[in-house]
N, C-alpha and C positions, 0 to 999 in steps of 0.2 A: 350325381356323384361328383362330376367335375365342379359344379357350382359349390358344393359342400367343401370341396378341397380348396377352393378359392378363397371361400370365406375362411378357413382355417389358416390359409397362408397370410391373408390380409390382418388377422388377429395376431398372428405371431411377429408380423412386421410391426404393428403398432406396439405390441409389448417390447419388442426390441428396441425401438426408438425411444420408448418411455425409460427403459432401464439405461440406456446410453445417456440420455439428458440428465437422469439423476447422478450417474457417475461424473459426468462433465461439469455439473453444477451441484457440488455436494451440499449447499447451504439451502438449496431449494426445498429439501425435505424437512429441513429444521423450521422454515419459514414458509409453510404451505399456503398462507393466506396471501402473500406477496405476489403480485403479477408480474412476471418478467417482461421485458421489451428487448428484442434483438437489435444488434447494430443497424440492420437494414431498416428496421422498423423506425429506429430513432433518427436516423438520417431522413426518412421520408417525413418523420412528424417534427423535424428540428423546430420550424418557425413557429410551431404551436406549443411547444413544450417549455414549462418552467423546469429548468434543469439545476438541480441542487446538488452540489459537491458536499458529500458528508464525511470527508476525511479531516485529518489534522491540517492546520493552517500552512505548515511547513511544506507539505505535500502539494497543497493547492497553489503555493507560490512557484513551485517548481515546474509543474505541467498542469494543465486543466482544459476542460472543453470550453470553448469560446462561449462567452455570455452566461456561464455557469454561475449560480450565486453561491457564495460560501456560506454554509450553515451546518456546522458539525453536528453529527447524530446525537451525540450525548447533550448537547444545548437546546435541541429543539423542543419547543413549547408549543401548544395549541395557539395562544395568541401571537407568538412570533411568526408561526407558520401562516396564520390566517392573515396577517399584515403582508406578508411577502407575496402570497398567492393572490390578494386582492389587487397589489401594485402592478403585478406582472400582466394580468388580464389574459393568462394562457388557458389552453383548454385541458392540459394534462400536466401532471406533476412527475418528473422522473428524477429518482435519486441515485447516485453512482458513487463508486469508490475505486478501489485498485484492481478489482477483477474478482474471479469466481470464489476465491477463498477469503474475500474480505467482507466481514459481517455488517460493516457500518451502513451500507446502502439498504441492507435488509432491515437493520434496527431502525433507521429513520423512517422507511416505508410503513414498518409496524406501528410507529408513533402516529403517523398520517392515518392510518386505518383506524386506530383507536379514537382519533378526534373525529371520526365520521365522514373522512374523504373516501371516495369511491373511484376517483379518476387518477390515482396515483400508481406508479410502476417502478420497478427495480431494473436498472440498466446493470445487471451482473457481470456483463463481459468486461466492463471497466474501462479506465482510462487509456490502458495500453492499447487494447484492441481498438479504441476509437480513433487513436492516432494512426494506427496502420492503415485503417479504412477510410478515415476523413480528416486528415492532418490540417486541411484548409480551414476547419472549424475548431481549431485547438491552438493553445498558447503555450509558449515555452519561455519560462522567465518573464511571463506578462506580454510577450510580443508575438505577433502571428509567426507560424512556422514559414522559413523559406526553404529553398532547396539545400542551403548550406546548413541551416540550423537543424533541419530534419536529419541531415547525414550526420552532423555532430552529435545530436541526440541518440542516433542508433549506434554510433561507435561508442558512446558513453556507456550506454546499456550493455554492449557487447564487452567492453572493456573491464566493467564492473566485476564480472565473474571471476576475473584472474586475481582478485584481491583477497578472496575468501580462503582460509586456511583451515586445515583440521587442528584439533586440539594440540597434539604433539609438535606439530611444526610452529603453531602459534606461541606456545609456551617456550619453545627454543629461542625464538628471536627475542623473547623478553629476558630469558635467563643468561644466554650466550651471545647475543649479538647487540645488546645495549638498546633495544627499541624501549621506547616509553609506553605506558599501559594506561589507557583512558576508559573508564567505565561510565556508560552513557546512562545508566539507570537511576531513576528517581529512587530516593529512599524507601519508599512505599512497595515499588517494585523489586527492590532487593530481597524483599521478605519473601519473594516466591521462590527463589533459588539460593539465597544466602549472599553474604558479603565477601568480597574477595579480600584476603588477608595477606597477600603478597605486599612487600614493601614498595613504597613510593609510587602506588597506584593513584592517579589522578581522577577522582570523580567530579565529572561535570556533565550535566544532562544535555540531552539532545537539543532541547529548546534554548537552552542558555548558550551552547555553541553557535546555533544558528542566529540567535539574537546578537550576539557579540560580532560575529562576522558580518551581519547585516548593517551593523552600526560602524563597520570600518575597523574592528578590532580583530583582525584576521589572526593576530598573534596569541589569541587566546589559547590556541593549540600549536604545536610545533609545525614548521615548515615540512619536515620530513622525519622519517624513521619513528614512527608510532602505531601502535597497536590500538584498536578499538572493539570494545565488547558491549553487547547488550543481553536481554534475556534469552531470546530465541533466534537472533540472526535476522530479524525482519527490519528493525529500525535503522540499522547502519546502511541498508540499501539506499534509503533516502539521503542519508547523511553524505554519500558517495558524491552525489551531484553538488552539493555546496563545497565540499573538498576541492573537486576539479575546478568549480567557478573561482575558488580562491588560490589556485596554482599550488596545491599541497600534493606531495610526491612521497613515494616510498612509504606507503602506509598499507595495513591489512586488517581485515576483520577476521572474527572468529566464526566460521560457519556453524550455524546452530546455536551460537550463543552460549551462556552460562548453563543452560540446561544440557547441551550437547558436552560441554565440558566434564560435567558430573557424570553423565551416561558413560563417557569414555574412561571412567576409572579414576579421575584425578580429583583431589580434594581442593578447597578453594585457598590453599596456601600454594597451589601449583605442584603437588607431589602426588605420585601415583600411589593409590590407596593399596 
C-alpha cells in the first residue's frame, strides 16, 4: 500500500512539473520537436556550442551572447547553415532570442530540424537570463560587460519601465502638451491595426531610426518631448537603448501599442469611440 502511494505521489510530482514547464515556457507546446537547453546546461556546453542569435540585427547589436553568430531566423537556409556549422567545428547548435515568448529561436531550430540536423537546441530562457547568470560571456554594445556597464545595463532595464504610458495619458501628451508623435511601423505592418490619422504624425521605421543614429544623424528624431508607438509595444523596448545611447530625454512609449490603443476604445484619429 505504501509503495503504491509513493508511486502515485511520484506521478503527481512529475505531472505537476510538466504542467509548470508548459506554463513557464508557453511556446514549447507549439514547437514540440524542438529540444530545449537550460542556462546551466548551456554554460557547461558553451565551448562546444555553435550559438546562433536568431533575432533582428538591431537587437543583436545592443546585447548578445559572446561569440554568438548573427543569423536571423527568417533568413536561415540549408546551405547557409551548413556553411556556418562546417566552419565552426562545434558539437551542438544552439539558437536563442529574447526569452520564453520569443518564437525566433524555435523557428530557427525548426528549420535546422527540417534540414536533417539532430544536434540542435533552443535556448528559450534567452539573452536576458543569460546576462543574469553569465554576464562574463556576453557583450553590451559589442564590448564585454564590466561591473560599471552591467550596472548601467540593469539601470536602463529598470528605467525603461517608467516611459510606458496608457492610451489616455499617451494621447493627452500629444493633444495637450505638444509632444511630437512618431509611428515606428512599416507600411505593411500598419495594415494589421490601421494607419494613425492624427495630424503631424511622423512615420519613420525602427530600422531607419537606428540606421540614421548609427551613422551619426541623431537629429533624425527630436532630442526631447516626443512619443513613440508601434503595433503591440514590443519594438519600442529595443529602441529605448538607442535613445538613451544618444542622450534623448523626455520621451514616452504607448504600452501595448496601436493594438491596445484600439482596445481602449479610441479610434486612429485619437478620439474616443
